[in-house]
C-alpha positions in Angstrom: 14.6 148.0 -82.2 17.5 145.2 -82.1 16.7 141.4 -81.9 20.3 140.1 -82.7 20.6 137.3 -80.6 22.9 137.8 -78.0 21.4 140.5 -76.7 17.5 142.3 -77.5 16.9 145.6 -77.2 13.0 146.8 -77.3 10.5 149.3 -76.4 7.8 148.1 -74.1 5.3 151.1 -73.0 7.3 153.6 -70.9 10.5 151.7 -71.1 13.7 150.8 -73.1 14.1 146.8 -71.7 17.9 145.3 -72.6 17.9 141.6 -72.1 21.1 140.4 -72.3 20.2 137.1 -74.1 23.2 134.2 -73.4 21.8 132.2 -70.9 23.8 129.1 -71.9 27.0 130.9 -71.3 25.8 133.0 -67.9 25.0 136.1 -69.7 28.7 137.0 -70.4 29.3 140.0 -72.4 30.6 140.2 -75.8 31.5 143.2 -78.1 28.6 143.2 -80.3 26.1 142.9 -77.1 28.5 146.3 -75.6 27.7 147.6 -79.6 24.2 146.8 -79.7 23.5 148.2 -75.9 25.3 151.7 -77.1 23.2 151.7 -79.9 20.2 151.6 -78.0 20.6 153.7 -75.1 21.7 156.4 -77.5 18.6 156.4 -79.5 16.4 156.0 -76.0 18.4 159.0 -74.2 16.3 161.4 -77.0 13.2 159.6 -77.2 10.3 161.1 -74.9 8.5 158.0 -75.4 11.1 155.9 -73.2 11.1 157.6 -70.0 13.4 154.8 -67.9 15.9 152.1 -68.9 15.1 148.1 -67.3 18.2 146.1 -67.9 17.6 142.5 -67.2 19.1 139.1 -67.8 17.5 135.9 -69.4 17.7 132.7 -67.4 17.8 131.6 -64.1 21.2 131.4 -63.4 23.0 134.9 -63.7 22.5 138.6 -64.9 25.4 138.7 -66.4 29.2 136.9 -65.2 30.9 139.4 -66.8 32.8 139.7 -70.0 33.7 137.0 -72.7 37.5 136.2 -71.0 37.7 133.3 -72.3 37.5 135.2 -76.1 40.2 137.5 -74.7 42.8 135.3 -73.5 42.2 133.2 -77.1 42.8 137.2 -79.2 46.0 137.6 -76.7 47.4 134.4 -76.9 47.1 134.3 -81.0 48.7 137.9 -81.0 45.8 139.8 -81.6 45.8 142.3 -78.6 44.5 145.8 -80.4 41.4 143.5 -81.2 40.8 142.7 -77.5 41.5 146.3 -76.7 38.7 147.6 -78.5 36.1 145.5 -76.4 37.3 146.7 -73.2 37.4 150.4 -74.7 34.4 150.4 -76.0 33.1 148.7 -72.6 34.1 151.3 -70.5 32.8 153.8 -72.8 29.6 152.2 -72.3 30.0 151.8 -68.3 30.5 155.5 -68.3 27.4 156.4 -70.7 25.5 154.3 -68.2 27.2 156.5 -65.0 25.9 159.5 -67.0 22.5 158.7 -68.4 19.9 161.2 -68.4 16.9 159.0 -67.4 16.5 155.9 -64.3 18.2 153.2 -65.7 17.3 149.9 -63.2 19.1 146.6 -63.1 17.1 143.5 -62.3 19.4 141.3 -61.1 18.5 138.0 -59.9 21.8 135.7 -60.1 25.1 136.0 -61.2 26.6 139.7 -61.2 30.6 139.7 -62.2 32.9 141.3 -63.4 31.6 143.1 -66.3 28.0 142.4 -65.6 28.8 145.2 -62.4 29.7 147.2 -65.1 26.1 147.1 -66.5 24.6 147.5 -63.1 26.4 149.5 -60.1 26.7 152.5 -62.0 22.8 153.1 -62.4 20.2 154.6 -60.7 18.8 151.5 -60.0 19.8 148.2 -59.0 17.0 145.7 -57.5 18.3 142.0 -56.5 16.1 139.2 -56.7 17.0 135.9 -53.8 19.5 134.7 -56.2 21.7 137.6 -56.4 25.7 136.8 -56.3 28.4 139.5 -56.3 31.8 139.3 -56.8 34.1 141.7 -58.4 36.7 137.8 -58.5 39.4 139.3 -61.1 42.8 138.9 -59.1 42.0 135.4 -59.2 42.7 135.1 -62.5 45.5 137.7 -62.8 43.1 140.5 -63.8 41.7 143.5 -61.6 38.7 145.4 -60.8 37.3 147.2 -63.8 34.5 148.5 -65.1 34.5 151.2 -62.9 35.7 149.3 -59.6 38.7 152.1 -59.6 35.7 154.5 -58.8 33.0 152.4 -56.7 35.2 150.2 -54.3 37.1 153.1 -52.4 33.8 154.5 -52.0 32.2 151.5 -50.0 32.3 152.1 -46.3 34.5 149.8 -44.1 37.0 149.8 -45.9 34.6 146.8 -47.7 35.7 148.0 -51.5 39.4 146.8 -50.6 38.6 143.5 -49.2 36.2 142.8 -52.0 39.1 143.8 -54.1 41.9 141.7 -52.9 39.7 138.6 -52.1 37.0 138.6 -54.9 35.0 137.7 -52.4 31.2 136.1 -53.1 28.2 138.0 -51.4 24.4 137.1 -51.4 21.7 139.7 -51.0 21.6 140.8 -47.8 25.1 142.0 -48.0 24.4 143.8 -51.3 22.1 145.8 -49.3 24.3 146.2 -46.8 26.8 147.8 -48.6 25.0 150.0 -51.2 25.9 147.9 -54.2 21.7 146.5 -54.7 19.5 149.1 -54.0 16.3 147.1 -53.3 15.9 143.8 -52.2 12.9 141.5 -54.1 11.5 138.3 -54.6 13.3 136.4 -57.8 9.5 135.7 -59.0 8.6 139.4 -58.8 10.7 140.2 -61.5 9.1 139.9 -64.2 5.8 141.4 -62.3 8.3 144.5 -61.4 9.2 144.6 -65.4 5.5 145.1 -66.4 5.1 147.6 -63.7 7.9 149.6 -65.1 7.1 149.4 -68.7 3.4 150.8 -67.5 4.7 153.5 -66.6 4.3 155.8 -63.3 7.2 157.1 -60.6 9.9 154.5 -60.6 10.9 155.0 -57.2 7.2 154.4 -55.8 6.8 151.2 -58.0 10.3 149.8 -56.7 9.6 150.4 -53.3 6.5 148.8 -53.3 8.2 144.8 -54.4 10.9 145.9 -52.2 11.5 143.1 -49.5 13.2 142.9 -45.9 16.3 140.9 -47.3 17.0 139.4 -44.0 20.2 139.7 -42.0 23.8 140.4 -43.3 26.1 137.4 -42.7 29.2 140.3 -43.5 27.8 142.8 -40.6 29.3 141.6 -37.9 33.0 141.0 -39.3 32.9 144.8 -40.4 34.8 146.4 -37.9 37.8 143.8 -38.2 37.4 144.9 -42.5 37.7 148.0 -41.8 40.6 147.5 -38.8 43.2 145.2 -41.4 41.8 146.7 -44.9 43.1 150.2 -44.1 46.6 148.9 -44.1 48.7 151.2 -46.2 50.1 148.0 -48.4 48.9 144.4 -49.3 51.5 142.7 -47.0 50.4 144.9 -44.0 46.8 144.2 -45.0 48.2 140.4 -44.9 50.1 140.8 -41.5 46.9 142.7 -39.5 44.7 139.8 -40.7 47.5 137.2 -39.3 47.4 139.1 -36.2 44.2 139.0 -36.0 43.6 135.4 -36.7 45.7 134.8 -33.7 43.2 135.6 -31.6 41.1 133.2 -33.0 39.1 134.9 -35.7 38.1 132.3 -38.3 36.7 134.8 -40.6 40.4 136.5 -40.9 42.4 132.9 -41.5 40.1 132.4 -44.0 40.3 135.6 -45.6 44.3 135.6 -45.7 44.2 132.0 -47.0 42.0 133.6 -49.6 44.0 136.1 -50.8 47.3 134.0 -50.4 46.0 132.2 -53.4 45.8 135.4 -55.7 48.1 136.8 -58.4 50.7 138.7 -56.4 50.7 141.1 -59.5 47.1 141.2 -59.4 46.6 142.0 -55.4 49.7 144.7 -55.9 47.5 146.4 -59.2 44.1 146.3 -57.2 45.2 147.5 -53.6 46.9 150.7 -56.3 44.4 151.2 -58.0 41.6 151.6 -55.2 43.8 153.4 -53.4 44.2 156.3 -56.3 40.6 155.6 -57.0 38.9 157.8 -54.6 40.1 160.5 -55.6 39.3 160.2 -59.5 36.5 161.3 -61.1 34.6 159.1 -63.0 36.0 159.3 -66.2 39.5 159.7 -64.9 39.5 156.2 -63.1 37.9 154.7 -66.2 40.9 156.3 -68.1 42.9 154.9 -65.6 41.4 151.5 -66.2 41.8 151.3 -69.8 45.4 152.3 -69.1 46.2 149.2 -66.8 44.3 146.9 -69.2 46.7 148.1 -72.1 49.6 146.1 -70.3 48.1 143.6 -68.6 47.5 142.1 -71.5 51.2 141.5 -72.2 51.3 140.1 -68.5 51.8 135.9 -67.8 49.3 136.3 -64.6 45.9 137.6 -67.1 46.8 134.5 -69.3 48.3 131.9 -67.0 44.9 133.0 -64.7 42.2 132.5 -67.1 44.2 129.0 -68.4 43.9 127.6 -64.7 40.1 129.2 -64.5 38.5 128.7 -67.8 40.9 126.6 -70.4 42.7 123.9 -68.6 40.6 124.4 -65.4 42.8 122.9 -63.2 42.8 125.6 -61.1 46.3 125.8 -60.1 48.0 128.5 -61.7 51.5 129.9 -61.6 52.0 133.0 -60.6 55.1 135.4 -61.9 56.3 136.7 -60.0 54.9 133.7 -57.3 55.2 136.0 -54.3 54.6 140.0 -53.4 58.0 140.7 -52.4 59.1 139.9 -55.8 56.7 142.2 -57.6 58.6 145.6 -58.2 57.1 149.1 -57.1 58.4 149.9 -61.1 56.4 147.2 -62.7 53.1 148.1 -60.3 54.1 152.1 -61.4 54.1 151.1 -65.3 50.4 149.9 -65.6 49.3 153.4 -64.5 51.4 155.6 -66.5 49.9 157.9 -69.7 49.2 156.2 -73.0 50.4 157.6 -76.3 47.8 160.8 -77.0 46.0 158.5 -79.6 45.5 155.6 -77.4 44.3 157.3 -74.2 40.4 156.2 -73.5 38.1 158.8 -74.4 34.5 159.0 -73.3 31.8 159.3 -76.0 
């Protein structure tokens, strides 16, 4: 159907196959890719010959490492914020389409799956992860927030693990992905091409995936879940840090490391992500995506987004200077502003 360089959308047997095709850029998502995926998914939804969707990433390093944040940063710095918001608007609409999709939607995830890649996979029917699986929502480290449906998905993880992931940006491997339900099936990396072929040939999707499923082994995060639940059920970011510090005083290296990690992140982003996850548990998916578009429409004017991307991706010095520099200096009114309704014509419309 489509074979533009950045993404390839084609029918193979019973499957609509989407291949994210920017391996040198870790398959980072662009507006062109979002639009081509949307076009293909809309067409396949009404095509009786296509009975399932399979999404994969080119190369061996990444499924999709996120949105093309560097370009969005550059657009904002150049005063072209409206163009940047076009990307987020259409990306969030694509995330919603995936959540609503009327046919089985299977992501074959082998390698990095972060940010925008989470939005392309987590809301689908099946997430099949290979041995190289690496998950994170690291946005608070660049002055942003865990978007692409994180508002909906993260509060629904057990043991307050969603709040933990949102506020730390911690990276998870395969066994932990299975433990938390981020992954529905674990598979050997070398089996991924065969799985795609089997899905293309037709037959019950669940049976095919079960046939290739493997035991991912012990999950490193599992013994820490009680502490995560205790600490990350605090009623503010400050309270969470206090609980982590008290637990660290008893000799827990895990919580000591967790607290230290949080203290490197943007204080504004920590406060935003906390509030986002707190609110998200009571929202529908569509309401969550609308909330995220309100947030991104304000964060594109914030200092920390540009400073975080500068430190991580432009100058790569790893030394962001956050403003405000402390949690206490982040005013409640500043946080609330990000969640306020937009003018009616600017709100996210799900299409």
